[in-house]
Structures are given as structure tokens and as C-alpha cells.
C-alpha positions in Angstrom: 87.6 82.1 114.0 86.8 79.4 116.5 88.6 76.1 115.7 85.3 74.1 115.7 83.6 76.6 113.4 86.6 76.7 111.1 86.6 72.9 110.8 82.9 73.1 110.0 83.7 75.5 107.2 86.3 73.0 105.8 83.8 70.1 106.0 81.1 72.2 104.2 83.4 72.4 101.2 84.7 68.8 101.5 88.2 70.1 102.2 90.1 67.2 103.7 92.4 67.3 106.7 95.3 65.1 105.8 98.8 64.1 106.6 99.8 64.8 102.9 99.3 67.8 100.7 96.7 68.1 98.0 99.2 67.2 95.4 100.0 64.0 97.3 103.5 64.8 98.4 104.7 65.2 102.0 103.9 68.6 103.5 107.6 69.4 104.1 108.4 69.1 100.4 105.3 71.0 99.3 106.4 73.9 101.5 109.8 74.0 100.0 108.4 74.4 96.5 105.6 76.8 97.8 108.3 79.1 99.2 110.0 79.3 95.8 106.9 81.2 94.4 108.2 84.2 96.4 111.1 84.5 93.9 108.6 84.9 91.0 107.8 88.4 89.7 104.0 88.5 89.5 104.1 92.2 88.5 101.3 92.9 91.0 100.1 96.5 90.9 98.6 97.6 94.2 97.8 101.3 95.0 96.6 102.1 98.5 96.2 98.4 99.1 93.9 97.9 96.1 94.6 95.7 93.1 94.8 97.7 89.8 95.4 94.8 87.4 92.5 92.6 88.4 90.3 95.1 90.3 87.1 94.0 88.4 87.1 90.7 90.4 86.8 92.6 93.7 83.5 94.3 93.1 80.7 91.7 92.8 78.9 90.9 96.1 79.4 87.1 95.8 83.2 87.4 95.7 84.7 88.5 99.1 81.3 89.0 100.8 79.1 86.0 100.2 75.8 87.1 98.5 73.9 85.1 101.1 75.0 87.6 103.7 73.2 90.3 101.8 70.1 88.3 101.4 70.2 87.4 105.1 70.6 91.1 106.1 67.6 92.1 108.3 67.6 95.8 107.4 68.3 98.0 104.4 70.9 99.9 106.5 72.8 96.7 107.0 72.7 95.8 103.3 73.9 99.3 102.3 76.8 98.9 104.8 77.8 95.6 103.2 77.6 97.0 99.7 79.8 99.9 100.6 82.4 97.5 102.0 82.2 95.4 98.8 82.9 98.5 96.7 86.0 99.3 98.7 87.4 95.8 98.4 89.2 95.7 95.0 91.0 92.6 96.0 92.0 91.1 92.7 93.0 87.4 92.9 92.1 87.3 96.6 88.4 87.5 95.7 86.3 84.6 97.1 88.8 83.8 99.9 86.2 83.7 102.6 83.5 81.6 100.9 86.1 79.2 99.4 88.2 79.0 102.6 91.5 80.0 100.9 90.7 77.7 98.0 92.1 74.8 99.9 91.4 71.2 98.8 93.5 69.7 101.6 95.0 71.2 104.8 97.5 69.7 107.3 96.1 68.8 110.7 99.1 70.5 112.2 98.0 73.9 110.7 94.4 73.9 111.8 94.9 76.1 114.8 97.0 78.7 112.9 94.6 78.8 110.0 91.6 79.1 112.2 93.2 82.0 114.0 93.9 83.9 110.8 90.5 83.1 109.1 88.1 86.0 109.6 84.4 86.3 108.7 83.7 88.1 105.4 87.3 88.4 104.3 88.9 85.1 105.0 92.7 85.4 105.0 92.7 88.7 103.2 93.5 91.9 105.0 93.1 95.5 103.7 96.4 97.0 102.8 98.2 93.7 103.3 96.6 91.1 101.1 97.0 87.4 102.2 98.2 87.1 105.8 99.3 83.5 105.3 103.0 82.6 104.7 103.5 81.2 101.2 104.2 77.8 102.5 100.8 77.7 104.1 98.8 78.8 101.1 96.8 76.6 98.7 98.1 75.6 95.2 95.3 77.7 93.7 96.6 80.9 95.5 100.2 80.1 94.8 99.4 79.6 91.1 97.1 82.6 90.6 98.7 85.3 88.4 97.7 87.9 85.9 101.1 89.0 84.7 104.2 86.9 85.4 107.3 88.5 84.0 108.9 86.9 81.0 112.1 86.3 82.8 110.6 83.9 85.3 107.5 82.7 83.3 109.1 79.3 82.3 110.2 78.5 85.8 106.8 79.5 87.2 105.1 77.0 84.8 107.5 74.3 86.1 106.7 75.3 89.7 102.9 75.2 89.1 103.3 71.8 87.5 105.1 70.4 90.6 102.6 71.9 93.0 99.7 70.4 91.2 101.2 67.0 90.1 99.8 64.0 92.1 102.7 62.2 93.7 102.7 58.5 94.8 104.5 57.3 97.8 107.6 59.5 98.4 108.6 59.8 94.8 109.1 63.3 93.5 107.3 64.7 90.4 108.9 63.9 87.0 108.7 66.2 83.9 110.8 67.9 81.3 111.3 71.6 81.8 107.6 72.2 82.3 106.8 71.4 78.7 105.0 68.1 79.4 106.5 64.7 78.4 109.3 64.0 76.0 109.4 60.6 74.2 112.5 58.6 73.5 112.3 55.1 72.0 108.6 55.0 72.7 109.1 55.6 76.4 108.6 58.7 78.4 111.8 60.5 79.4 111.6 62.2 82.8 113.8 64.4 84.9 113.5 65.3 88.6 114.3 68.9 89.6 115.0 69.5 93.3 113.9 72.7 95.1 117.5 73.8 95.4 118.2 73.4 91.7 115.0 75.2 90.7 115.7 78.0 93.1 119.1 78.6 91.4 117.5 78.5 88.0 115.0 81.2 89.0 117.7 83.4 90.6 119.9 83.0 87.5 117.1 83.9 85.1 116.3 87.1 87.1 119.9 88.3 86.9 120.0 88.2 83.1 
């Protein structure tokens, strides 16, 4: 998509273009944690490029193809063509990518050109037989956290990872939490622990090997 039109899409949904990620942390740290989601077993089930676990979310016309496109269609032939395309797109958790612009709440100004290039009318960042074409470190927290069946081995670490990606940060301080289970109290005060990307990566790998 043209850069100017893409920016207009972002502004339409009040998506900010910022020097910090939507969780408030610097983008370079956000991307380190985002890449760790690639170690999580989401137990996705795709057959011939179609989601079999969450396929019901790929059928309605207001999911991948905006319902306004159907209403704006000038001919019955065009509407039938769009509906056939809708029925073919069992896209699971990628549903709504176009209308919601990848479910972003904030994007880096450095990524605008790349995102605009990958963003296509009607399908957004989704591609048939491929799924999302964006690298994990460029995806929104919504897309990184969407799951319909995380394996038990990595479920605990996935919850920790989701917590980090969605926790508002202040300044350059990292998120603080206890094993993804919320806050732990000691002597009336909150006890907190910082887990680095490297440490969390080792924990995930170790849990998968058990």
C-alpha cells in the first residue's frame, strides 16, 4: 500500500506513530521479547493454509473483508466474488487484520515504509498459505499474544511473556513481576523480580526439553 494511504489507515484508528512501543518500553527491548514468542508451541493446526482450530473466525464478512466493501459493491457479481473469497479464507486468529491494521496500537516511525509495503487491501498482512508475513519482532502485542492452544510445557512462560509485552514501562526501567503470577507481598510491600530476555529464553528452552 502507498505510504500516505497507510498512514491514513493508522490515523483512522488512532494508532500512534511513536519512538516507544505500545507497552512503553524502547523498541529494541520490545523486539527481543517479541522474538521469544517464536519458541512457544501454539499447537496451530493448518491444513492447505487454512486454520482448523479457529476456522469459524474466518468466515464472517466483517472479519478479513470489511462488510463495508460488500455494501459498496456496485454489482451482484462483485458481491458474489467477495463472498466466495470470504468463504475460502479460514484464517483463524488472523481474522480482522485488514480492518484493524494488524491490531497495532502504536508503530515505530522507522517501520512505516516496511509495514506499508506489506499491507495489502482486503487481507492486511495475511497471505494465503503463509499466514502473517511480518517478522515476529514487527507484530503487535495482540498478534503475539493470540493463542487457542498453547502447550502445557510452555504455557507458564507464555503467560510471563504476555505480561511483559503488555506491561506499561516508565523510563528505561524493565517490567517487574513474579513468575507471571501477579504480585507477591512481603512485609506489606510488593516483591518484584526482573527477568531478562536471555534468562527467559533459557527457561523456555529448558521446559521444552523436559
